[in-house]
C-alpha positions as CSV (number, residue, x, y, z in Angstrom):
1,M,-27.5,-21.8,-17.5
2,A,-23.8,-21.9,-18.4
3,K,-21.3,-22.5,-15.8
4,E,-19.4,-19.3,-14.8
5,H,-15.6,-19.3,-14.9
6,S,-13.3,-16.9,-13.0
7,F,-9.8,-16.0,-12.2
8,D,-8.0,-13.6,-9.8
9,I,-5.4,-10.9,-10.6
10,T,-3.1,-10.4,-7.7
11,A,0.4,-9.1,-7.0
12,K,1.5,-11.9,-4.6
13,I,5.1,-13.0,-4.8
14,D,6.5,-16.4,-3.9
15,M,8.5,-15.5,-0.8
16,Q,10.6,-18.7,-1.1
17,D,11.7,-17.7,-4.6
18,F,12.4,-14.2,-3.4
19,K,14.6,-15.4,-0.5
20,N,16.3,-17.9,-2.8
21,A,17.1,-15.1,-5.3
22,I,18.6,-13.0,-2.4
23,N,20.8,-16.0,-1.3
24,L,21.9,-16.5,-4.9
25,V,22.9,-12.8,-5.1
26,D,25.1,-13.2,-1.9
27,R,26.8,-16.2,-3.3
28,E,27.5,-14.7,-6.7
29,V,28.7,-11.4,-5.4
30,S,31.1,-13.0,-2.9
31,N,32.7,-14.9,-5.9
32,R,32.9,-12.0,-8.3
33,Y,36.3,-10.5,-9.0
34,D,35.1,-6.9,-9.2
35,F,33.7,-7.2,-5.6
36,K,36.8,-8.8,-4.1
37,G,38.0,-6.8,-1.1
38,T,35.0,-4.4,-1.2
39,T,32.1,-3.9,1.1
40,F,28.7,-5.2,0.0
41,E,25.5,-6.2,1.8
42,V,22.1,-7.4,0.8
43,T,19.5,-7.3,3.6
44,Y,15.8,-8.1,3.5
45,N,13.5,-6.9,6.3
46,E,10.4,-9.1,6.3
47,K,8.3,-6.9,8.6
48,A,9.0,-3.6,6.8
49,K,9.0,-5.3,3.4
50,T,12.2,-3.5,2.4
51,L,15.4,-4.7,0.6
52,V,18.6,-2.7,1.4
53,L,21.7,-2.9,-0.8
54,I,25.0,-1.5,0.5
55,A,28.1,-1.2,-1.6
56,S,31.4,0.8,-1.5
57,S,30.5,3.1,-4.6
58,D,27.7,4.0,-6.9
59,N,29.1,1.8,-9.6
60,K,29.2,-1.2,-7.3
61,L,25.7,-0.4,-6.1
62,D,24.4,-0.3,-9.7
63,A,26.1,-3.6,-10.4
64,L,24.6,-5.1,-7.2
65,K,21.1,-3.9,-8.3
66,D,21.6,-5.5,-11.7
67,I,22.6,-8.8,-10.2
68,V,19.5,-8.7,-7.9
69,I,17.2,-8.1,-10.8
70,A,18.8,-10.8,-12.9
71,K,18.4,-13.4,-10.1
72,F,14.8,-12.4,-9.6
73,L,14.1,-12.9,-13.3
74,K,15.8,-16.3,-13.1
75,Q,13.6,-17.3,-10.2
76,G,10.5,-16.3,-12.2
77,L,9.8,-13.0,-10.3
78,S,9.1,-9.7,-12.0
79,S,11.6,-6.8,-11.8
80,K,8.5,-4.7,-10.7
81,V,8.7,-6.5,-7.3
82,L,11.2,-3.8,-6.2
83,D,10.3,-0.1,-6.0
84,E,13.3,2.1,-5.4
85,L,12.8,4.4,-2.5
86,K,16.1,6.2,-2.0
87,V,19.9,6.2,-2.5
88,E,21.9,7.7,0.3
89,D,25.3,7.7,2.0
90,S,25.9,5.0,4.5
91,S,28.5,4.6,7.3
92,G,32.1,4.1,6.3
93,G,31.9,6.0,3.0
94,N,29.5,3.4,1.5
95,R,26.4,3.9,-0.5
96,K,23.0,2.5,0.4
97,M,20.0,1.8,-1.8
98,T,16.6,1.1,-0.3
99,F,13.7,-0.7,-2.1
100,K,10.1,-1.3,-1.1
101,V,9.0,-4.9,-1.9
102,V,5.7,-4.5,-3.9
103,D,3.3,-7.5,-3.2
104,Y,0.0,-5.7,-3.6
105,I,-2.1,-3.8,-6.2
106,E,-2.8,-0.2,-5.2
107,S,-6.5,0.7,-5.2
108,K,-6.0,3.4,-7.9
109,E,-4.3,0.9,-10.2
110,A,-6.9,-1.8,-9.4
111,K,-9.7,0.6,-10.4
112,K,-7.8,1.4,-13.7
113,I,-7.5,-2.3,-14.4
114,C,-11.2,-2.8,-13.9
115,A,-12.0,0.1,-16.1
116,D,-9.8,-1.2,-18.9
117,I,-11.5,-4.6,-18.6
118,K,-14.9,-2.9,-19.0
119,K,-13.6,-1.0,-22.1
120,L,-13.1,-4.4,-23.8
121,K,-17.0,-4.7,-23.9
122,L,-16.8,-8.4,-23.2
123,K,-19.4,-10.3,-21.1
124,V,-17.2,-10.4,-18.1
125,N,-17.4,-8.9,-14.6
126,A,-14.3,-7.5,-12.9
127,Q,-14.6,-6.8,-9.1
128,I,-12.0,-5.6,-6.6
129,E,-11.9,-8.0,-3.6
130,G,-9.4,-6.9,-1.0
131,D,-5.9,-7.3,-2.5
132,S,-7.1,-9.0,-5.7
133,I,-9.3,-8.5,-8.7
134,R,-11.8,-11.3,-9.4
135,V,-12.8,-11.5,-13.1
136,K,-15.9,-13.7,-13.9
137,G,-17.4,-14.7,-17.2
138,A,-19.3,-17.5,-18.9
139,K,-16.8,-18.1,-21.7
140,L,-13.2,-19.1,-21.2
141,D,-12.2,-17.3,-24.5
142,E,-13.3,-14.0,-23.1
143,L,-11.4,-14.5,-19.9
144,Q,-8.3,-15.3,-21.9
145,K,-8.8,-12.1,-23.9
146,V,-8.9,-10.2,-20.6
147,I,-5.7,-11.9,-19.4
148,A,-3.9,-11.0,-22.7
149,M,-5.0,-7.4,-22.4
150,V,-3.9,-7.1,-18.8
151,K,-0.5,-8.8,-19.6
152,D,0.0,-6.3,-22.5
153,G,-0.6,-3.3,-20.2
154,D,2.1,-1.4,-18.4
155,W,1.3,-1.7,-14.7
156,E,3.2,-0.7,-11.6
157,A,2.5,-3.9,-9.7
158,P,3.9,-7.3,-10.6
159,L,0.6,-8.9,-11.7
160,V,0.0,-12.7,-11.3
161,F,-3.0,-14.6,-12.6
162,E,-4.3,-17.4,-10.4
163,N,-7.3,-19.6,-9.4
164,M,-8.6,-20.1,-12.9
165,R,-11.8,-22.0,-12.5
């Protein structure tokens, strides 16, 4: 019998790259001319998995968000890592934007990914295992077709492919 190959689809993010990106944002914003003399803050809460941006106006808040996303992309992280929760007033006339850090695949989305893999009608098996989806098949070519299909899809979670065996 042929050897079976597999890989996992997850939404894990490299926390070291994430923290490096946040540190780079702090450094860049403190040196930017348009932020001189204004209030800004970038805070990551590891337990609550939230990222909070505080700036003196909506324009500065949008610029800060753009800088954060640019640094994430430079660190190899997806912009889908952040899910915007709310924008509200903060103390001192500042504006506050709160993001949820997405590092998991929701069960509804995982079921849709498995259904889309089955629609390909390849000889592969997709199974939800906790926070990941394990895809097994005898031929590597078929697994690569599955990876290409999932990469082309528009998913909410920042998908990562790992443990190719």
